[in-house]
Structure formats: structure tokens, C-alpha cells
C-alpha positions as CSV (number, residue, x, y, z in Angstrom):
1,M,346.3,368.4,7.3
2,E,342.8,367.7,6.0
3,K,343.8,364.6,4.1
4,L,346.9,362.5,4.7
5,I,347.8,360.3,1.7
6,V,349.9,357.3,2.4
7,T,351.9,356.5,-0.8
8,L,354.0,353.4,-1.4
9,L,357.1,354.7,-3.2
10,M,358.4,352.6,-6.1
11,G,361.9,353.1,-5.0
12,L,361.3,351.5,-1.7
13,L,359.5,348.6,-3.3
14,L,362.8,347.7,-4.9
15,I,364.8,347.3,-1.7
16,P,365.2,343.6,-1.0
17,G,363.9,342.3,2.4
18,L,361.8,345.4,3.1
19,T,358.2,344.5,3.8
20,V,355.2,346.7,3.1
21,A,354.4,346.8,6.8
22,Q,357.9,348.3,7.5
23,K,357.7,350.8,4.7
24,S,354.5,352.6,5.6
25,K,353.0,353.4,9.0
26,M,350.2,355.7,9.9
27,E,347.9,356.7,12.8
28,L,344.1,356.6,13.0
29,K,342.0,358.3,15.7
30,G,340.2,355.7,17.7
31,I,343.0,353.1,17.6
32,P,345.7,353.6,20.2
33,F,348.3,351.7,18.2
34,P,350.4,352.3,15.1
35,L,348.9,351.0,11.8
36,E,350.8,348.9,9.3
37,I,350.0,348.2,5.7
38,K,350.2,344.6,4.4
39,N,350.2,343.9,0.7
40,C,350.1,346.7,-1.8
41,P,346.9,348.8,-1.9
42,V,346.1,350.9,-5.0
43,A,345.4,353.7,-2.5
44,C,345.3,354.2,1.2
45,S,344.3,357.4,2.9
46,I,343.1,358.9,6.2
47,T,340.7,361.8,6.0
48,G,340.1,364.0,9.0
49,D,342.2,361.6,11.1
50,S,339.3,359.2,11.6
51,I,338.2,357.8,8.3
52,L,340.2,355.2,6.4
53,E,339.9,354.6,2.7
54,L,341.5,351.6,1.2
55,A,341.5,350.4,-2.4
56,A,342.5,347.1,-3.9
57,A,343.5,346.1,-7.4
58,G,341.5,343.5,-9.3
59,K,342.3,339.8,-8.8
60,T,342.9,340.3,-5.1
61,N,341.5,338.0,-2.5
62,L,341.9,336.6,1.0
63,F,340.8,333.0,0.8
64,V,342.1,329.4,1.0
65,S,340.0,327.0,-1.0
66,P,338.6,324.2,1.1
67,S,339.4,321.9,-1.8
68,G,343.1,323.0,-1.7
69,R,342.9,324.2,-5.4
70,Y,344.0,327.7,-4.6
71,N,345.3,330.0,-1.9
72,V,345.1,333.7,-2.6
73,Q,346.1,336.1,0.1
74,N,347.1,339.3,-1.6
75,A,344.2,341.5,-0.3
76,P,345.5,344.9,1.0
77,M,345.2,345.2,4.8
78,V,345.8,347.9,7.4
79,L,346.6,346.1,10.6
80,F,347.7,346.7,14.2
81,T,348.6,344.6,17.2
82,P,345.7,344.6,19.7
83,D,345.4,343.8,23.4
84,S,344.7,340.1,24.2
85,D,341.0,340.9,24.7
86,F,339.2,343.6,22.8
87,T,336.1,345.0,21.0
88,F,336.7,346.4,17.5
89,V,333.9,348.2,15.6
90,A,333.7,350.0,12.3
91,R,331.2,351.1,9.6
92,A,332.2,349.7,6.3
93,T,331.0,351.4,3.2
94,G,331.6,350.5,-0.5
95,N,330.0,350.4,-3.9
96,L,329.7,346.7,-4.3
97,E,329.6,346.0,-8.1
98,A,331.6,342.9,-9.0
99,V,331.2,339.5,-7.3
100,Y,333.4,339.2,-4.2
101,D,334.0,342.9,-3.8
102,V,334.7,342.9,-0.1
103,A,335.2,345.4,2.8
104,A,336.1,343.5,6.0
105,L,337.4,343.6,9.5
106,V,340.1,341.0,9.8
107,L,342.0,339.0,12.5
108,Y,345.3,337.8,11.1
109,Q,347.7,335.5,12.9
110,D,349.5,334.2,9.9
111,S,348.7,332.7,6.5
112,A,347.2,329.6,8.0
113,Y,345.2,331.1,10.8
114,W,343.0,334.1,10.3
115,A,339.4,335.3,10.0
116,K,337.5,338.0,8.2
117,F,334.1,339.6,8.7
118,C,332.8,340.9,5.4
119,F,330.4,343.3,3.8
120,E,330.5,341.5,0.5
121,N,328.9,341.3,-2.9
122,S,328.1,337.7,-2.9
123,V,327.9,335.3,-5.8
124,S,324.2,336.2,-6.0
125,K,325.2,339.8,-6.5
126,Q,323.6,341.0,-3.3
127,P,325.2,342.9,-0.4
128,T,325.7,340.2,2.1
129,I,327.2,339.7,5.6
130,V,329.8,337.0,5.2
131,S,332.2,335.4,7.7
132,V,335.3,333.4,6.8
133,V,337.4,331.5,9.4
134,T,340.6,329.9,8.1
135,R,342.4,327.1,9.9
136,N,344.7,326.1,7.1
137,Y,341.6,326.1,4.8
138,S,338.8,328.6,4.7
139,D,335.3,327.9,6.2
140,D,333.0,330.3,4.3
141,C,329.5,331.3,5.5
142,N,327.0,333.7,3.9
143,S,324.6,334.9,6.6
144,I,322.2,337.7,5.7
145,T,321.6,340.1,2.8
146,V,321.4,343.8,3.5
147,G,319.7,346.6,1.5
148,D,322.2,349.3,2.2
149,S,325.6,350.4,0.8
150,F,327.1,350.1,4.3
151,A,327.2,347.8,7.3
152,Y,328.3,348.1,10.9
153,L,330.7,345.3,11.8
154,A,332.0,344.3,15.3
155,V,334.7,341.9,16.2
156,I,335.0,340.8,19.9
157,K,337.7,338.6,21.2
158,K,338.3,337.1,24.7
159,G,341.0,334.6,25.0
160,L,340.7,332.3,22.0
161,E,336.9,333.0,21.7
162,V,335.8,335.4,19.0
163,S,332.4,336.7,18.0
164,F,331.3,338.6,14.9
165,H,328.3,341.0,15.2
166,Y,326.4,342.9,12.5
167,S,324.2,346.0,12.8
168,A,322.2,348.0,10.3
169,D,322.3,351.2,12.4
170,G,325.2,350.8,14.9
171,K,322.8,350.4,17.8
172,Q,320.9,347.1,17.5
173,W,323.3,344.2,17.0
174,R,322.9,340.6,15.8
175,M,325.5,337.9,16.4
176,I,326.6,336.3,13.1
177,R,329.2,333.9,14.3
178,N,330.9,332.7,17.5
179,F,334.0,330.5,17.2
180,R,337.5,329.6,18.5
181,L,340.6,330.7,16.7
182,E,344.1,329.6,17.8
183,T,346.0,332.9,18.1
184,G,349.1,334.1,19.9
185,K,351.3,337.1,20.4
186,N,351.6,337.7,16.7
187,L,347.9,338.3,16.1
188,K,347.1,341.5,14.3
189,I,343.6,343.0,13.5
190,G,342.4,345.6,11.2
191,F,340.8,346.3,7.8
192,A,340.9,344.5,4.5
193,V,339.5,345.0,1.0
194,H,339.6,343.0,-2.2
195,G,338.2,342.8,-5.6
196,S,338.4,339.2,-6.6
197,R,336.6,339.2,-10.0
198,G,336.4,342.9,-10.9
199,D,338.9,345.6,-11.8
200,G,339.3,346.6,-8.2
201,F,337.4,347.8,-5.2
202,K,337.6,350.7,-2.8
203,A,336.0,350.9,0.7
204,R,335.7,353.4,3.4
205,F,335.8,352.6,7.2
206,S,334.4,355.1,9.6
207,Q,333.0,355.4,13.1
208,I,335.9,353.3,14.2
209,R,336.0,352.2,17.9
210,Y,338.5,350.1,19.7
211,L,338.2,349.1,23.4
212,P,340.5,346.8,25.5
213,T,337.3,345.5,27.1
214,V,334.6,342.9,26.2
215,P,331.0,342.0,27.2
216,K,330.6,339.4,29.8
217,D,328.9,337.2,27.2
218,L,330.5,337.4,23.7
219,R,327.1,336.4,22.2
220,T,325.6,339.7,23.1
221,F,326.7,343.2,22.2
């Protein structure tokens, strides 16, 4: 089938105790694990078995204010359970229009411990590479602006050490962040989108690669 559309049926949504992750599963070439949907995307589709498109409604986010004033974690995500160590790469593409339109790779342990690596329309309305690490509260860091409608993102994990790397062409990589994140057997990784201030946002993830191996030094890729 040229295009597989994953639809969340309204009837299923009314069944008590049934999570979105349980209701919809799909497979994506390049990832040797079943995928699960968390939260409710406007649309989620796989084209040609290797390209994921994910759309979020407006007023969606994945952020815990450092001040404690708000905690919004309703961003649609497509996740899977990885090996303990891994390298995860994708090209994120999206028409960034509203502030905080985001396409991201994400590590999600639970609502208190997670991290996302973003291609984001920053508050200055420029496509920006942004990293957010959440340990009860979110530590938000804008790194560099980019001049394209896409970005290559890589997440590398070894033990509790994690590195985020960015590339403009998928060949030459620059480390954006290296950090420790307390994770365990419940860790999932994958893709996230949100449209915090606009009417919604749609992103495409392509050239997806997953490997159960890592570089000797996580600061180089």
C-alpha cells in the first residue's frame, strides 16, 4: 500500500482505561521495533514504509516551566522501546510558522524525566536547533539558527549519557548537547510535534536510522 493512514477511531476513544498507545500501532522501516502513538495527533501516516508524517493540534506542547507555573505534555508522539545503547537519526522537515512550532526527536522515561531535540520556530521567529532536558522541570537551551526548512537530528545514548548532534546535510555533524538523564527500562524514544501558539503543526521525518551501537566518544559523530 502506497500510503498507510493510521486513524484514531472515535469509538475506541470512548472505551475507559484504553490508552492511545494501546489503540494504534504501526511499523516503520529503519526501526526494528513496533511503534506506539502517545497523545492524540490530528494525523499520523507512513508513506512508502519509511517516511513518518505527524500533525499536532494547536495549544500543544511538551514543556514543564522552570518556574512551576505550568506543565503541558500533550504533544503527539510516536515512540518505541529501544536498546539500552543506541544511535537514532532522522531528517525533520516542517513549515515553521507560529512561535514554538516544533518537530523533535524525544527520549521519554515518564512525565518527570524526558528530553527533546528540536527543530523549532523560536520566539525570535527563526528556525532554531533547541534542546530541552526535563528533570521534574525543563531546562531549555536555544543553540543555533538554521536557514533551511529541515534539519538532521541525532540522539546517541550510552548508559545514562546522552548526546544531541545536528547536521545541515546529514554528513557533517555538530554536537549541541551532552548530558546525563536518569532513565530505566521504561524509556521510550521517537518523534514528537507540537504547535504551542499556532493553530497546529505538521512535520515529516525521513532518512530515519536506528542502530544498537554508539561511537566510542559520544561527543563525536
